[in-house]
C-alpha positions in Angstrom: 75.3 97.6 133.2 77.5 98.9 136.0 80.3 96.4 134.9 80.2 97.7 131.4 80.3 101.3 132.6 83.3 100.5 134.8 85.1 98.8 132.0 84.6 101.7 129.6 86.1 104.1 132.2 88.8 102.0 133.7 92.4 103.2 133.4 94.2 101.8 130.3 97.8 102.1 129.0 98.1 105.4 127.2 100.9 103.8 125.2 98.4 101.7 123.4 96.6 104.7 122.0 100.0 106.2 121.1 100.8 103.1 119.0 97.5 103.5 117.2 98.2 107.2 116.7 101.4 106.4 114.9 100.4 103.3 112.9 96.8 104.0 111.8 97.4 107.3 110.0 100.3 105.9 108.1 98.2 102.9 106.9 95.3 105.3 106.0 97.6 107.6 104.0 99.1 104.6 102.3 95.7 103.6 101.1 94.9 107.1 100.0 98.2 107.6 98.2 97.0 106.3 94.9 94.0 108.6 95.1 95.9 111.6 96.3 98.2 111.4 93.3 95.2 112.2 91.1 93.3 114.6 93.5 92.0 116.8 90.6 90.3 113.7 89.1 89.4 112.0 92.4 87.4 114.7 94.1 88.0 117.5 91.6 86.1 118.5 88.5 88.6 117.0 86.1 87.4 113.4 86.5 84.2 111.4 86.3 81.6 111.8 89.0 78.2 110.4 89.5 75.3 112.8 88.7 73.1 114.4 91.3 70.1 112.2 91.7 68.1 114.9 93.5 67.6 113.3 96.9 67.1 109.7 95.7 67.3 107.2 98.5 70.4 105.6 96.8 72.2 109.0 97.1 71.2 110.6 100.5 73.9 113.2 100.1 75.4 114.6 97.0 78.8 116.4 97.2 79.7 118.2 93.9 83.3 117.9 92.7 85.7 120.6 93.8 87.6 122.9 91.6 91.1 121.5 90.8 92.9 123.9 93.1 90.6 123.1 96.0 91.0 119.4 95.4 94.8 119.7 95.6 94.6 122.0 98.6 92.4 119.4 100.4 94.9 116.6 99.5 97.7 118.7 101.0 95.7 119.3 104.2 95.0 115.5 104.4 98.6 114.5 104.0 99.9 117.3 106.4 97.4 116.6 109.1 97.8 112.8 108.8 101.6 113.1 109.2 101.3 115.6 112.0 99.0 113.1 113.9 101.5 110.3 113.3 104.3 112.5 114.6 102.3 113.6 117.6 102.4 117.3 116.7 99.3 119.1 118.0 97.8 115.6 118.0 94.2 116.5 118.9 93.9 119.3 116.5 95.6 117.5 113.6 93.5 114.4 114.3 90.3 116.3 114.1 91.4 118.0 110.8 92.5 114.7 109.4 89.2 113.0 110.3 87.3 115.8 108.7 89.2 115.5 105.4 88.7 111.7 105.5 85.0 112.1 106.1 84.7 114.5 103.2 86.4 112.3 100.6 84.4 109.2 101.8 81.2 111.1 101.0 82.5 112.8 97.9 83.8 109.7 96.3 81.0 107.1 97.1 81.7 105.1 93.9 85.2 104.2 95.0 84.6 104.2 98.8 86.3 101.1 100.3 86.3 99.7 103.8 89.3 101.9 104.8 87.5 105.0 103.4 84.5 104.3 105.7 86.5 103.2 108.8 89.2 105.8 108.8 87.2 108.9 109.9 85.8 107.1 112.9 89.2 105.6 113.9 91.1 108.9 113.6 88.4 110.8 115.5 88.5 108.3 118.3 92.3 108.6 118.4 92.1 112.4 118.5 89.5 112.4 121.3 91.7 110.3 123.5 94.9 111.3 125.4 97.0 111.1 122.2 100.5 112.7 122.1 100.9 112.7 125.9 103.7 110.0 126.0 105.2 109.8 122.5 105.7 112.3 119.8 106.5 116.0 119.3 103.9 117.2 121.8 105.2 114.9 124.6 108.8 115.9 123.8 108.1 119.6 124.0 106.1 119.2 127.2 109.0 117.5 128.9 111.5 120.1 127.5 109.3 122.7 129.1 109.8 121.0 132.4 106.2 119.8 132.8 105.2 116.5 134.4 105.5 113.3 132.5 102.3 112.0 130.9 100.5 109.3 133.0 101.1 105.7 131.9 97.5 104.8 132.9 94.5 107.0 132.1 90.8 106.4 131.5 90.3 106.4 127.7 86.9 105.3 126.5 88.0 106.0 123.0 90.6 103.2 123.3 88.0 100.9 124.6 85.9 101.7 121.5 88.9 101.0 119.2 89.5 97.7 121.0 85.9 96.6 120.3 85.8 97.8 116.8 87.8 95.0 115.1 86.0 92.4 117.2 82.6 93.7 116.0 83.9 93.8 112.4 85.1 90.2 112.7 81.8 88.9 114.2 79.7 90.8 111.6 81.8 89.5 108.8 81.5 85.9 110.1 77.7 86.2 110.4 77.5 87.6 106.8 79.6 84.7 105.6 77.3 82.2 107.3 74.3 83.8 105.7 76.2 83.6 102.4 77.9 80.6 100.8 80.7 79.9 103.3 78.8 76.9 104.9 77.4 75.7 101.6 80.4 75.8 99.3 83.7 74.4 100.7 85.7 76.3 98.0 84.6 79.9 98.5 88.0 80.9 99.7 89.6 79.1 96.8 87.5 81.1 94.4 88.3 84.4 96.1 92.1 84.0 95.4 91.5 84.0 91.6 90.2 87.6 91.5 92.0 90.6 90.1 93.7 91.2 93.5 95.8 88.0 93.0 99.5 88.4 93.8 102.6 86.3 93.1 102.3 84.9 96.7 98.6 83.9 96.0 99.6 82.2 92.7 102.4 80.3 94.4 100.2 79.1 97.3 97.3 78.1 94.9 99.8 76.1 92.9 101.1 74.0 95.8 98.4 73.7 98.5 95.9 70.9 98.2 92.2 71.4 97.9 91.4 70.4 101.4 93.9 73.1 102.8 91.7 75.9 101.4 88.6 74.3 102.9 90.3 74.0 106.2 91.5 77.6 106.1 87.9 78.7 105.2 86.6 76.9 108.3 89.3 78.4 110.5 88.6 81.9 109.3 84.8 81.5 109.7 85.2 80.1 113.2 87.5 82.8 114.3 85.4 85.7 112.9 82.0 84.5 114.0 83.1 83.8 117.6 85.5 86.7 117.8 83.7 88.3 120.9 84.3 85.0 122.7 87.9 84.5 121.7 88.9 88.1 122.8 86.7 88.2 125.9 88.2 85.0 127.5 91.7 85.5 129.0 92.6 81.9 128.0 92.0 82.5 124.3 92.8 86.2 124.0 96.5 85.9 123.2 95.8 83.2 120.6 93.1 85.3 119.0 95.5 88.2 118.7 98.1 86.1 117.0 95.6 84.4 114.7 94.1 87.8 113.8 97.5 89.3 113.0 98.5 86.3 111.0 95.2 86.4 109.1 95.8 90.0 108.1 99.4 89.3 107.1 98.1 86.7 104.7 95.4 89.0 103.4 98.0 91.7 102.7 100.3 89.2 100.9 97.6 87.5 98.9 95.2 90.3 97.9 97.3 93.1 96.6 95.7 96.5 97.3 93.9 95.2 100.4 97.3 95.4 102.2 96.3 98.8 103.5 93.1 97.5 105.1 95.2 94.6 106.6 97.7 97.1 108.0 94.9 99.2 109.5 93.3 96.2 111.2 96.7 95.0 112.5 97.2 98.5 114.0 93.9 98.2 115.8 94.8 94.7 117.0 98.3 95.7 118.2 97.0 98.9 120.0 94.1 97.2 121.6 95.0 93.6 122.2 98.8 93.0 122.1 99.9 91.5 125.5 101.4 94.0 127.9 104.7 92.3 128.0 105.0 92.5 124.2 104.7 96.2 124.4 107.6 96.5 126.9 110.2 97.7 124.2 107.9 100.5 123.3 107.4 101.4 127.0 111.2 101.5 127.4 111.5 103.7 124.4 108.9 106.1 125.8 110.7 106.3 129.1 114.1 106.9 127.4 112.7 109.7 125.3 111.2 111.3 128.4 114.5 111.1 130.3 116.3 112.6 127.3 113.9 115.5 127.1 114.2 116.1 130.9 118.0 116.0 130.6 117.9 118.6 127.7 115.6 120.8 129.7 117.8 120.6 132.8 121.0 121.3 130.7 119.2 124.4 129.2 118.3 125.7 132.7 121.8 125.2 134.0 123.3 127.1 131.0 120.7 129.8 131.4 
Protein backbone atom coordinates (compact mmCIF):
# COMPACT_ATOMS: atom_id res chain seq x y z
CA UNK A 1 0.00 0.00 0.00
CA UNK A 2 2.86 2.37 0.85
CA UNK A 3 4.45 1.76 -2.56
CA UNK A 4 1.19 2.65 -4.30
CA UNK A 5 0.84 5.82 -2.24
CA UNK A 6 4.43 6.81 -3.01
CA UNK A 7 3.91 6.18 -6.75
CA UNK A 8 0.78 8.32 -6.78
CA UNK A 9 2.58 11.25 -5.18
CA UNK A 10 6.01 10.92 -6.78
CA UNK A 11 7.25 13.88 -8.89
CA UNK A 12 6.45 13.57 -12.59
CA UNK A 13 7.26 15.64 -15.66
CA UNK A 14 4.84 18.53 -15.80
CA UNK A 15 5.44 18.62 -19.55
CA UNK A 16 3.46 15.40 -19.90
CA UNK A 17 0.37 17.03 -18.45
CA UNK A 18 0.93 20.05 -20.71
CA UNK A 19 0.96 17.78 -23.77
CA UNK A 20 -2.33 16.28 -22.62
CA UNK A 21 -3.72 19.76 -21.97
CA UNK A 22 -3.05 20.71 -25.59
CA UNK A 23 -3.99 17.51 -27.41
CA UNK A 24 -6.99 16.15 -25.48
CA UNK A 25 -9.28 19.22 -25.76
CA UNK A 26 -8.61 19.46 -29.49
CA UNK A 27 -9.53 15.79 -30.00
CA UNK A 28 -12.67 16.24 -27.89
CA UNK A 29 -13.74 19.37 -29.75
CA UNK A 30 -13.13 17.55 -33.03
CA UNK A 31 -15.50 14.82 -31.91
CA UNK A 32 -18.08 17.36 -30.73
CA UNK A 33 -17.84 19.52 -33.88
CA UNK A 34 -20.51 17.61 -35.79
CA UNK A 35 -22.88 17.94 -32.84
CA UNK A 36 -22.01 21.56 -32.11
CA UNK A 37 -22.95 22.53 -35.65
CA UNK A 38 -26.55 21.57 -34.80
CA UNK A 39 -26.67 22.58 -31.14
CA UNK A 40 -30.33 23.62 -31.25
CA UNK A 41 -31.29 20.09 -32.36
CA UNK A 42 -28.61 18.28 -30.35
CA UNK A 43 -29.40 19.59 -26.87
CA UNK A 44 -32.05 22.17 -27.78
CA UNK A 45 -35.79 21.92 -28.19
CA UNK A 46 -35.67 21.89 -32.01
CA UNK A 47 -34.70 18.21 -32.27
CA UNK A 48 -35.86 14.79 -31.12
CA UNK A 49 -35.30 13.85 -27.47
CA UNK A 50 -36.27 10.82 -25.47
CA UNK A 51 -39.27 11.28 -23.19
CA UNK A 52 -39.09 11.63 -19.42
CA UNK A 53 -39.60 8.11 -18.03
CA UNK A 54 -40.33 9.40 -14.56
CA UNK A 55 -37.40 7.94 -12.63
CA UNK A 56 -37.28 4.59 -14.42
CA UNK A 57 -34.06 2.66 -13.74
CA UNK A 58 -33.17 2.92 -17.43
CA UNK A 59 -33.20 6.71 -17.11
CA UNK A 60 -31.77 7.67 -13.70
CA UNK A 61 -31.57 11.34 -14.65
CA UNK A 62 -33.66 13.22 -17.18
CA UNK A 63 -32.37 16.53 -18.54
CA UNK A 64 -34.97 18.44 -20.56
CA UNK A 65 -33.91 20.06 -23.84
CA UNK A 66 -32.74 23.65 -23.64
CA UNK A 67 -34.26 26.58 -25.47
CA UNK A 68 -32.45 27.14 -28.75
CA UNK A 69 -30.64 30.29 -27.56
CA UNK A 70 -29.40 28.48 -24.43
CA UNK A 71 -28.21 25.52 -26.51
CA UNK A 72 -26.17 27.80 -28.77
CA UNK A 73 -24.82 29.68 -25.74
CA UNK A 74 -23.67 26.42 -24.14
CA UNK A 75 -22.05 25.38 -27.43
CA UNK A 76 -20.12 28.66 -27.54
CA UNK A 77 -19.00 28.23 -23.93
CA UNK A 78 -17.84 24.68 -24.70
CA UNK A 79 -15.80 25.75 -27.71
CA UNK A 80 -14.36 28.82 -25.96
CA UNK A 81 -13.36 27.00 -22.79
CA UNK A 82 -11.93 24.07 -24.73
CA UNK A 83 -9.76 26.30 -26.89
CA UNK A 84 -8.72 28.33 -23.84
CA UNK A 85 -7.61 25.13 -22.10
CA UNK A 86 -5.65 24.00 -25.15
CA UNK A 87 -4.00 27.44 -25.34
CA UNK A 88 -3.20 27.39 -21.63
CA UNK A 89 -5.18 30.56 -20.86
CA UNK A 90 -6.53 30.43 -17.30
CA UNK A 91 -6.05 26.70 -17.64
CA UNK A 92 -7.61 25.56 -14.38
CA UNK A 93 -10.74 27.71 -14.65
CA UNK A 94 -11.27 27.02 -18.35
CA UNK A 95 -10.73 23.30 -17.74
CA UNK A 96 -13.39 23.18 -15.02
CA UNK A 97 -15.86 25.05 -17.25
CA UNK A 98 -15.07 22.80 -20.22
CA UNK A 99 -15.52 19.67 -18.10
CA UNK A 100 -18.87 20.97 -16.81
CA UNK A 101 -20.20 21.55 -20.34
CA UNK A 102 -19.00 18.11 -21.42
CA UNK A 103 -20.67 16.45 -18.44
CA UNK A 104 -23.92 18.27 -19.20
CA UNK A 105 -24.11 17.19 -22.85
CA UNK A 106 -23.16 13.61 -21.95
CA UNK A 107 -26.17 13.41 -19.64
CA UNK A 108 -28.49 15.50 -21.82
CA UNK A 109 -27.86 13.44 -24.97
CA UNK A 110 -27.82 9.88 -23.64
CA UNK A 111 -29.11 8.44 -26.93
CA UNK A 112 -26.00 9.56 -28.84
CA UNK A 113 -23.46 9.40 -26.00
CA UNK A 114 -20.28 7.76 -27.31
CA UNK A 115 -17.10 6.64 -25.54
CA UNK A 116 -15.57 10.10 -26.02
CA UNK A 117 -18.69 11.72 -24.53
CA UNK A 118 -18.30 9.64 -21.36
CA UNK A 119 -14.52 9.86 -21.07
CA UNK A 120 -14.00 13.54 -21.83
CA UNK A 121 -15.43 15.13 -18.63
CA UNK A 122 -13.20 12.93 -16.47
CA UNK A 123 -10.11 13.49 -18.61
CA UNK A 124 -10.55 17.28 -18.75
CA UNK A 125 -11.27 17.58 -15.02
CA UNK A 126 -8.12 15.59 -14.22
CA UNK A 127 -6.11 17.90 -16.48
CA UNK A 128 -7.60 20.97 -14.82
CA UNK A 129 -6.84 19.73 -11.31
CA UNK A 130 -3.16 19.19 -12.12
CA UNK A 131 -0.40 21.79 -12.63
CA UNK A 132 -1.62 22.65 -16.13
CA UNK A 133 -0.41 25.81 -17.82
CA UNK A 134 2.70 26.17 -15.67
CA UNK A 135 5.24 25.42 -18.43
CA UNK A 136 3.52 25.88 -21.80
CA UNK A 137 0.73 28.15 -22.90
CA UNK A 138 -0.51 31.68 -22.31
CA UNK A 139 -0.46 31.43 -18.50
CA UNK A 140 3.17 30.31 -18.44
CA UNK A 141 4.18 33.05 -20.93
CA UNK A 142 2.50 35.79 -18.91
CA UNK A 143 4.03 34.48 -15.71
CA UNK A 144 7.53 34.67 -17.15
CA UNK A 145 6.84 38.10 -18.68
CA UNK A 146 5.90 39.27 -15.19
CA UNK A 147 9.30 38.15 -13.94
CA UNK A 148 8.04 35.26 -11.83
CA UNK A 149 9.95 32.00 -11.42
CA UNK A 150 9.89 29.33 -14.08
CA UNK A 151 7.47 26.47 -13.58
CA UNK A 152 9.05 23.37 -12.06
CA UNK A 153 9.90 20.60 -14.47
CA UNK A 154 9.05 17.91 -11.91
CA UNK A 155 6.06 18.13 -9.59
CA UNK A 156 3.79 15.66 -7.80
CA UNK A 157 0.68 15.27 -9.95
CA UNK A 158 -1.66 12.50 -8.91
CA UNK A 159 -4.01 13.56 -11.73
CA UNK A 160 -1.36 12.62 -14.30
CA UNK A 161 -0.90 9.24 -12.65
CA UNK A 162 -4.64 8.74 -12.94
CA UNK A 163 -4.53 9.66 -16.63
CA UNK A 164 -1.63 7.24 -17.15
CA UNK A 165 -3.64 4.38 -15.69
CA UNK A 166 -6.86 5.26 -17.50
CA UNK A 167 -5.97 3.85 -20.97
CA UNK A 168 -4.40 0.76 -19.40
CA UNK A 169 -7.60 0.02 -17.47
CA UNK A 170 -9.67 0.66 -20.59
CA UNK A 171 -7.53 -1.75 -22.62
CA UNK A 172 -7.68 -4.50 -20.02
CA UNK A 173 -11.45 -4.13 -19.53
CA UNK A 174 -11.95 -4.20 -23.30
CA UNK A 175 -9.84 -7.34 -23.61
CA UNK A 176 -11.76 -9.12 -20.86
CA UNK A 177 -15.05 -8.16 -22.51
CA UNK A 178 -13.78 -9.52 -25.83
CA UNK A 179 -12.80 -12.82 -24.17
CA UNK A 180 -16.25 -13.10 -22.64
CA UNK A 181 -17.68 -12.41 -26.07
CA UNK A 182 -16.78 -14.12 -29.35
CA UNK A 183 -13.14 -13.14 -29.85
CA UNK A 184 -11.85 -16.56 -28.74
CA UNK A 185 -14.65 -18.50 -30.40
CA UNK A 186 -14.78 -16.88 -33.82
CA UNK A 187 -11.48 -16.22 -35.65
CA UNK A 188 -13.08 -13.63 -37.95
CA UNK A 189 -14.67 -11.20 -35.50
CA UNK A 190 -12.29 -8.42 -36.56
CA UNK A 191 -13.02 -9.22 -40.21
CA UNK A 192 -16.74 -8.74 -39.63
CA UNK A 193 -16.15 -5.44 -37.80
CA UNK A 194 -14.55 -3.81 -40.83
CA UNK A 195 -17.72 -4.26 -42.89
CA UNK A 196 -19.81 -1.92 -40.77
CA UNK A 197 -21.01 1.55 -41.73
CA UNK A 198 -17.77 3.07 -40.40
CA UNK A 199 -15.79 1.49 -43.26
CA UNK A 200 -13.37 3.82 -45.07
CA UNK A 201 -11.43 3.62 -48.31
CA UNK A 202 -8.41 2.37 -46.34
CA UNK A 203 -10.52 -0.37 -44.78
CA UNK A 204 -11.84 -1.47 -48.18
CA UNK A 205 -8.34 -1.52 -49.66
CA UNK A 206 -6.93 -3.63 -46.81
CA UNK A 207 -9.91 -5.98 -46.87
CA UNK A 208 -9.30 -6.50 -50.58
CA UNK A 209 -5.62 -7.46 -50.33
CA UNK A 210 -4.97 -9.02 -46.91
CA UNK A 211 -5.49 -12.78 -46.63
CA UNK A 212 -7.95 -14.28 -44.17
CA UNK A 213 -5.27 -15.42 -41.73
CA UNK A 214 -3.93 -11.84 -41.40
CA UNK A 215 -7.20 -10.69 -39.81
CA UNK A 216 -7.19 -13.63 -37.41
CA UNK A 217 -3.58 -12.87 -36.46
CA UNK A 218 -4.40 -9.19 -35.95
CA UNK A 219 -7.36 -10.19 -33.81
CA UNK A 220 -5.08 -12.30 -31.62
CA UNK A 221 -2.50 -9.53 -31.29
CA UNK A 222 -5.10 -6.95 -30.26
CA UNK A 223 -6.69 -9.34 -27.75
CA UNK A 224 -3.32 -10.20 -26.21
CA UNK A 225 -2.24 -6.58 -26.01
CA UNK A 226 -5.47 -5.34 -24.45
CA UNK A 227 -6.06 -8.13 -21.95
CA UNK A 228 -2.49 -8.04 -20.61
CA UNK A 229 -2.05 -4.27 -20.90
CA UNK A 230 -1.32 -3.81 -17.15
CA UNK A 231 1.59 -6.23 -17.53
CA UNK A 232 2.95 -4.69 -20.73
CA UNK A 233 2.93 -1.14 -19.31
CA UNK A 234 4.15 -2.13 -15.83
CA UNK A 235 7.30 -3.93 -16.98
CA UNK A 236 10.13 -1.61 -18.11
CA UNK A 237 11.24 -4.18 -20.68
CA UNK A 238 7.89 -4.13 -22.53
CA UNK A 239 6.69 -0.58 -21.78
CA UNK A 240 8.15 1.07 -24.88
CA UNK A 241 6.85 -1.67 -27.15
CA UNK A 242 3.40 -1.38 -25.56
CA UNK A 243 3.40 2.36 -26.20
CA UNK A 244 4.34 1.89 -29.86
CA UNK A 245 1.82 -0.91 -30.37
CA UNK A 246 -0.95 1.09 -28.68
CA UNK A 247 -0.30 4.17 -30.84
CA UNK A 248 -0.11 2.04 -33.97
CA UNK A 249 -3.37 0.31 -33.08
CA UNK A 250 -5.15 3.65 -32.69
CA UNK A 251 -3.69 4.95 -35.95
CA UNK A 252 -5.22 1.96 -37.71
CA UNK A 253 -8.52 2.43 -35.85
CA UNK A 254 -8.63 6.06 -36.95
CA UNK A 255 -7.86 5.17 -40.56
CA UNK A 256 -10.23 2.22 -40.79
CA UNK A 257 -13.28 3.22 -38.77
CA UNK A 258 -14.21 6.70 -39.95
CA UNK A 259 -15.82 8.74 -37.13
CA UNK A 260 -13.91 6.75 -34.49
CA UNK A 261 -10.85 8.81 -35.43
CA UNK A 262 -11.60 11.25 -32.59
CA UNK A 263 -11.62 8.45 -30.03
CA UNK A 264 -8.34 7.20 -31.49
CA UNK A 265 -6.79 10.67 -31.20
CA UNK A 266 -7.96 11.04 -27.60
CA UNK A 267 -6.48 7.68 -26.64
CA UNK A 268 -3.22 8.53 -28.42
CA UNK A 269 -3.12 11.79 -26.44
CA UNK A 270 -3.37 9.80 -23.22
CA UNK A 271 -0.66 7.42 -24.37
CA UNK A 272 1.73 10.17 -25.45
CA UNK A 273 1.20 12.25 -22.32
CA UNK A 274 1.46 9.29 -19.98
CA UNK A 275 3.77 6.73 -21.56
CA UNK A 276 5.97 8.27 -24.27
CA UNK A 277 9.66 7.68 -23.42
CA UNK A 278 11.30 10.72 -21.84
CA UNK A 279 13.87 11.05 -24.61
CA UNK A 280 11.11 11.23 -27.22
CA UNK A 281 9.71 14.27 -25.44
CA UNK A 282 13.07 16.10 -25.63
CA UNK A 283 11.99 18.36 -28.56
CA UNK A 284 8.96 19.53 -26.57
CA UNK A 285 11.18 20.14 -23.55
CA UNK A 286 13.52 22.26 -25.66
CA UNK A 287 10.53 24.22 -27.01
CA UNK A 288 9.30 24.92 -23.48
CA UNK A 289 12.75 26.11 -22.38
CA UNK A 290 13.06 28.33 -25.47
CA UNK A 291 9.68 29.94 -24.82
CA UNK A 292 10.63 30.55 -21.21
CA UNK A 293 13.88 32.24 -22.27
CA UNK A 294 12.03 34.37 -24.81
CA UNK A 295 9.52 35.50 -22.20
CA UNK A 296 12.30 36.33 -19.75
CA UNK A 297 14.18 38.27 -22.42
CA UNK A 298 11.02 40.26 -23.26
CA UNK A 299 10.46 41.00 -19.57
CA UNK A 300 14.09 42.11 -19.14
CA UNK A 301 13.93 44.36 -22.23
CA UNK A 302 10.72 45.94 -20.91
CA UNK A 303 12.33 46.63 -17.55
CA UNK A 304 15.39 48.22 -19.19
CA UNK A 305 13.22 50.47 -21.37
CA UNK A 306 11.14 51.42 -18.35
